[in-house]
C-alpha positions in Angstrom: 205.0 42.2 102.6 208.3 41.2 101.1 208.6 37.5 100.4 212.1 36.2 100.6 213.2 34.1 97.6 215.6 31.1 97.9 217.9 29.8 95.2 218.1 26.0 94.9 221.3 24.4 96.2 223.9 23.7 93.6 225.3 20.2 93.4 228.1 20.3 94.5 227.5 23.5 96.6 229.0 26.7 95.2 230.8 29.1 97.6 231.8 32.7 96.8 235.1 33.8 98.5 235.3 37.6 98.9 238.7 38.8 100.0 241.2 41.3 98.5 244.1 39.1 99.7 245.1 36.7 96.9 246.9 34.3 99.3 243.8 34.0 101.5 241.6 33.3 98.5 244.0 30.7 97.1 244.1 29.0 100.6 240.4 28.9 100.8 239.9 27.7 97.2 242.4 24.9 97.6 240.8 23.8 100.9 237.2 24.0 99.7 237.8 22.4 96.3 239.7 19.6 98.0 236.5 18.8 99.9 234.3 18.8 96.7 233.0 22.3 96.8 232.8 24.6 93.8 234.2 28.1 94.3 233.9 31.6 92.9 236.2 34.5 93.8 235.8 38.3 94.2 238.5 40.8 95.3 236.2 43.7 96.1 232.7 44.5 97.4 231.2 45.6 94.0 232.7 42.6 92.2 231.1 40.3 94.9 227.6 41.9 94.5 227.7 41.5 90.7 228.8 37.9 91.1 226.0 37.2 93.5 223.5 38.8 91.1 224.8 37.0 88.0 225.4 33.5 89.5 223.9 33.2 93.1 226.2 31.1 95.3 225.0 28.8 98.1 227.2 30.5 100.7 229.5 33.6 100.9 232.8 33.8 102.8 233.1 37.6 103.2 236.1 39.5 104.5 235.3 42.5 106.7 237.9 44.8 105.3 237.7 45.3 101.5 239.2 48.0 99.4 236.0 49.6 98.2 233.6 49.0 101.2 233.3 47.1 104.5 232.0 43.6 104.6 229.3 44.7 107.1 227.8 47.0 104.5 227.8 44.3 101.9 226.1 41.9 104.4 223.5 44.5 105.2 222.8 45.1 101.5 222.3 41.3 101.0 219.9 41.2 104.0 217.9 44.2 102.6 217.4 42.5 99.2 214.5 39.9 99.1 216.5 37.9 96.6 219.5 37.4 99.0 218.0 37.9 102.5 218.4 34.2 103.2 221.8 33.7 101.6 224.2 32.3 104.2 227.1 34.7 105.0 230.2 33.9 107.1 232.2 37.0 108.0 236.0 36.6 108.2 237.1 38.9 111.0 239.8 39.5 113.6 239.3 38.6 117.2 237.7 41.9 118.1 234.4 41.6 119.9 233.3 44.9 118.4 233.7 43.5 114.9 231.6 40.5 115.8 228.8 42.7 117.2 228.8 44.8 114.0 228.6 41.6 112.0 225.7 40.3 114.0 223.9 43.6 113.6 224.5 43.5 109.8 223.0 40.0 109.6 226.0 37.7 109.4 225.2 34.0 110.0 228.5 33.0 111.4 232.2 34.1 111.9 235.7 32.8 111.1 238.7 34.3 112.8 241.8 34.9 110.7 244.1 33.1 110.3 241.4 30.5 109.4 241.6 27.0 110.7 240.6 24.4 108.1 238.6 22.2 110.5 236.6 25.1 111.8 236.1 26.3 108.2 234.6 23.0 107.1 232.5 22.7 110.2 230.9 26.1 109.8 230.4 25.7 106.1 228.7 22.3 106.5 226.5 23.7 109.3 225.2 26.6 107.2 224.8 24.5 104.1 222.8 22.0 106.1 220.6 24.9 107.3 220.2 26.1 103.7 219.0 22.6 102.7 216.4 22.6 105.6 215.3 26.0 104.4 214.8 24.6 100.9 212.6 21.8 102.3 210.6 24.3 104.3 210.2 26.5 101.3 209.1 23.6 99.1 206.6 22.6 101.7 205.4 26.2 102.0 204.8 26.3 98.3 202.8 23.1 98.5 200.8 24.4 101.4 200.0 27.6 99.5 198.8 25.5 96.5 196.8 23.2 98.8 195.3 26.3 100.5 194.3 27.7 97.2 192.6 24.4 96.3 190.9 24.3 99.7 189.6 27.8 99.2 188.2 26.9 95.7 186.6 23.8 97.2 185.2 25.8 100.1 183.7 28.3 97.6 182.2 25.4 95.6 180.9 23.7 98.8 179.3 27.0 99.8 177.7 27.3 96.4 176.5 23.7 96.4 175.1 24.1 99.9 173.0 27.0 98.7 172.0 25.0 95.6 171.1 22.0 97.8 169.0 24.3 100.1 167.2 25.6 97.0 166.7 22.1 95.7 165.2 21.1 99.0 162.8 24.0 98.9 161.9 23.2 95.3 161.5 19.5 96.2 159.1 20.3 98.9 157.0 22.4 96.6 157.1 19.8 93.9 156.0 17.1 96.4 153.0 19.3 97.3 152.2 20.0 93.7 152.3 16.3 92.8 149.9 15.2 95.5 146.8 16.6 93.6 148.1 14.7 90.5 148.4 11.4 92.4 145.1 11.9 94.2 143.4 13.2 91.0 144.7 10.2 89.1 143.0 7.8 91.5 139.8 9.8 91.5 139.8 10.0 87.7 140.3 6.2 87.5 137.4 5.6 89.7 135.3 8.1 87.7 136.1 6.4 84.4 135.3 3.0 85.8 131.9 4.3 87.0 131.2 5.9 83.6 132.1 2.9 81.6 130.1 0.7 83.9 127.0 2.8 83.2 127.3 2.3 79.4 124.7 0.1 77.7 126.1 -3.4 77.0 126.3 -2.7 73.2 128.3 0.5 73.8 130.5 -1.0 76.6 131.9 -3.5 74.2 132.8 -0.8 71.7 134.3 1.4 74.4 136.5 -1.4 75.9 139.6 -0.4 73.9 139.1 3.2 74.9 138.7 2.2 78.6 142.0 0.2 78.5 143.9 3.1 76.9 142.5 5.5 79.5 143.4 3.2 82.3 147.0 2.8 80.9 147.3 6.6 80.6 146.1 7.3 84.1 148.4 4.6 85.5 151.3 6.1 83.5 150.6 9.6 84.9 150.5 8.2 88.5 153.7 6.2 88.1 155.5 9.1 86.5 154.4 11.4 89.3 155.7 8.9 91.9 159.0 8.7 90.0 159.3 12.5 89.9 158.9 12.5 93.7 161.8 10.0 94.0 163.9 11.9 91.5 163.5 15.1 93.4 164.5 13.4 96.7 167.7 12.2 95.1 168.5 15.4 93.2 170.0 17.1 96.3 172.3 14.1 96.8 173.4 14.4 93.2 174.1 18.1 93.5 176.2 17.6 96.6 178.0 14.7 95.1 176.6 12.3 97.7 174.9 9.0 97.3 172.1 7.6 99.4 172.9 4.2 100.9 172.1 1.2 98.7 169.1 -0.8 99.7 170.0 -4.1 98.1 167.4 -6.8 97.6 166.8 -9.5 94.9 166.2 -7.6 91.6 164.6 -9.1 88.5 166.1 -7.2 85.6 163.4 -8.2 83.1 160.6 -6.9 85.3 162.6 -3.7 86.0 163.0 -3.0 82.3 159.3 -3.7 81.7 158.5 -1.0 84.3 160.8 1.4 82.6 159.2 0.7 79.3 155.7 1.2 80.8 156.7 4.7 81.9 158.2 5.6 78.5 155.7 3.8 76.2 153.6 6.8 75.4 156.6 8.9 74.4 158.1 6.0 72.4 154.8 5.5 70.6 154.5 9.2 69.8 158.0 9.2 68.2 157.4 5.8 66.6 160.3 4.2 68.5 160.1 0.4 69.1 161.2 -0.6 72.6 162.7 -4.1 72.6 164.4 -6.5 74.9 166.8 -9.4 74.4 168.0 -12.1 76.8 166.6 -10.5 80.0 164.3 -13.4 80.9 167.3 -15.7 81.3 169.2 -13.5 83.6 169.5 -14.5 87.3 168.1 -12.2 90.0 170.9 -9.9 91.3 171.4 -8.2 94.6 170.8 -4.6 93.8 169.0 -1.4 94.8 166.0 -1.6 92.4 165.3 2.1 92.6 168.8 3.1 91.7 168.9 0.6 88.8 165.6 1.8 87.6 167.1 5.3 87.3 170.0 3.9 85.3 167.8 2.2 82.7 165.2 5.0 82.7 167.8 7.7 82.1 169.6 5.8 79.4 166.4 4.8 77.5 164.9 8.3 78.1 168.1 10.0 76.8 168.0 7.8 73.7 164.4 8.6 73.0 165.1 12.3 73.1 167.8 12.0 70.5 165.6 10.3 67.8 164.3 12.5 64.9 162.9 9.5 63.0 161.7 6.0 63.5 164.0 3.5 65.2 164.5 1.0 67.9 165.9 0.9 71.5 166.9 -2.5 72.8 167.9 -3.5 76.3 170.0 -6.7 76.1 171.3 -8.8 78.9 173.7 -11.8 79.2 175.4 -13.7 82.0 179.2 -13.3 81.7 181.4 -16.4 81.4 182.7 -16.0 85.0 179.2 -16.6 86.3 179.6 -13.7 88.7 178.5 -10.8 86.6 175.8 -9.8 84.2 176.2 -7.4 81.3 173.3 -5.0 80.3 173.4 -3.0 77.1 171.1 -0.2 76.1 171.5 0.2 72.4 169.7 2.4 70.0 169.6 3.1 66.2 169.6 6.8 66.7 171.9 9.5 65.3 174.9 8.4 67.3 177.7 10.6 68.7 180.9 12.1 67.3 184.2 10.4 68.4 185.1 13.5 70.5 181.8 13.4 72.4 181.8 9.7 72.8 185.2 9.8 74.4 184.2 12.4 77.0 180.5 11.8 77.7 181.3 9.5 80.6 184.4 11.5 81.8 182.3 14.6 82.5 179.0 13.5 84.0 176.9 16.4 85.1 177.8 18.4 82.1 175.1 18.7 79.5 175.9 18.1 75.8 172.5 19.2 74.5 170.5 22.5 74.6 168.2 22.7 77.7 169.8 19.6 79.4 171.1 19.5 82.9 173.5 16.7 82.4 172.4 15.1 85.7 171.0 12.0 83.9 174.4 10.5 83.1 175.8 11.6 86.5 173.0 9.6 88.2 173.7 6.7 85.9 177.5 6.7 86.6 177.1 7.2 90.3 174.5 4.4 90.6 176.7 1.9 88.6 179.7 2.8 90.7 177.7 2.4 93.9 177.0 -1.2 92.8 180.8 -1.8 92.1 179.9 -2.0 88.4 181.4 -0.5 85.3 179.9 1.4 82.4 181.3 2.0 78.9 179.9 3.5 75.8 180.4 3.0 72.0 178.9 5.1 69.3 179.1 6.0 65.6 177.6 8.9 63.9 174.6 7.8 61.9 174.6 4.3 63.4 173.5 4.7 67.0 174.9 4.4 70.5 175.2 1.6 73.0 175.9 1.8 76.7 177.3 -1.3 78.3 176.9 -1.9 82.1 178.7 -4.7 84.0 177.2 -5.5 87.4 178.1 -8.2 90.0 175.3 -10.7 90.8 175.9 -10.5 94.5 
C-alpha cells in the first residue's frame, strides 16, 4: 500500500506558477504577492518538477501548454508520486470542455480559464489552500490515532498476558489454600497435644518445662498466624498482578496493636538474625479509620524487607506521631541496615513491582504503595549507604 505524504503548509503559503509566458507569470506573481502569498516560478515542465522536488510548494498553478510537455502529463506524474499525490493543482486552460475533461482525468483539483480573473484566482486559491489545511489536520489526527492504536495494541497484549498470569495465580492460590489447611489444622492439633503432654508431667518437671511450653505455644501460634496471612496474601496477589485494588474495609484501627501483631509474626526471624524490633510513640496515636488488613501488609512488608537486608545485628523501629494539623499521622519504618545507593533510593518507589534484589518479586513495595494510595496517603523514602533506610508514611485520621 502506498501511503501519501503531505508537506506542512508554509506561512505564508507558497505557490508555484508554471507557465512559459513571462507576462502571465508576472501578472500572477504581482497578484498573489499583493495578497501576501510567496511565489516560485517555472517556465517549463522539467523545471517545475525539479522545483517541486527541491522546495515543495503548497499549491501549483499549472499551464496546460508548455514547451517541453503538456500540463496534463505533469499533473499525472504528480498524482502517481506518493510525495505529491495530494499536492493541490489548478490547471490554467482555455474554455474547451475537452481540455477540462483531460485535466480531470489527470487529477487536477480545479481550473482557471485564461485570461485569468483576479477575483476567481483568489477564490480558487483560498479554497484549495483551506482544503490543504484540513488535510493537514486530518493527517495529524491520523498519526495520533496510529500512535494510540499502537499503544492500545501493546496494552491489549499486556492485558492478555496479565489475564493469563491472573488465571495461573488463581489456580496456585487455590492449591496453596488447600495446602495450608493441614498446617492450620495441624497447628491446632499440635497445640492440644502439647497441652496434654505438659499436663501429664510430674509437678517438679512441669515447673522446669514451663519456659519450653511457652516457646512451643508461641511457635505454634506464629505458624498458624503466618499460614493465615499467606492465605490473605495469595487472595490479594491476583489483584496486585492485574493492577486492581480490593475495596477498602475501613474501621477504627489501633496502630500500636497492629504493629505488635506484625512484630509477633516476624519475631522468630528477627531473633534469629539478632535484630531488635522497637517502637516509638505509637501508644499516643489516635485510632484512625483504615483497612487494618491493608495497613498490616504495609508495615509487614516494610519491616520484612528491612529484616532481609540485614547481614549483622541492628534495629528496626516503627515510629509514630500526630502531625501539627491534627488531621494526619506519620509512621516511619526505620532501620540501621546497609542502606541504599542514591540511584536506587530515587527510583525504588517510582518502579514498584520491579525487584531490586536476587530472587525477589518486587510485589512487596507495590502492595505497600497501592495500599497507602488507597488510603489517600503518601509515602517517601530516605536512605544512606551504611546508615540505614527510613520509609515515611502520611495517613489521614478519617
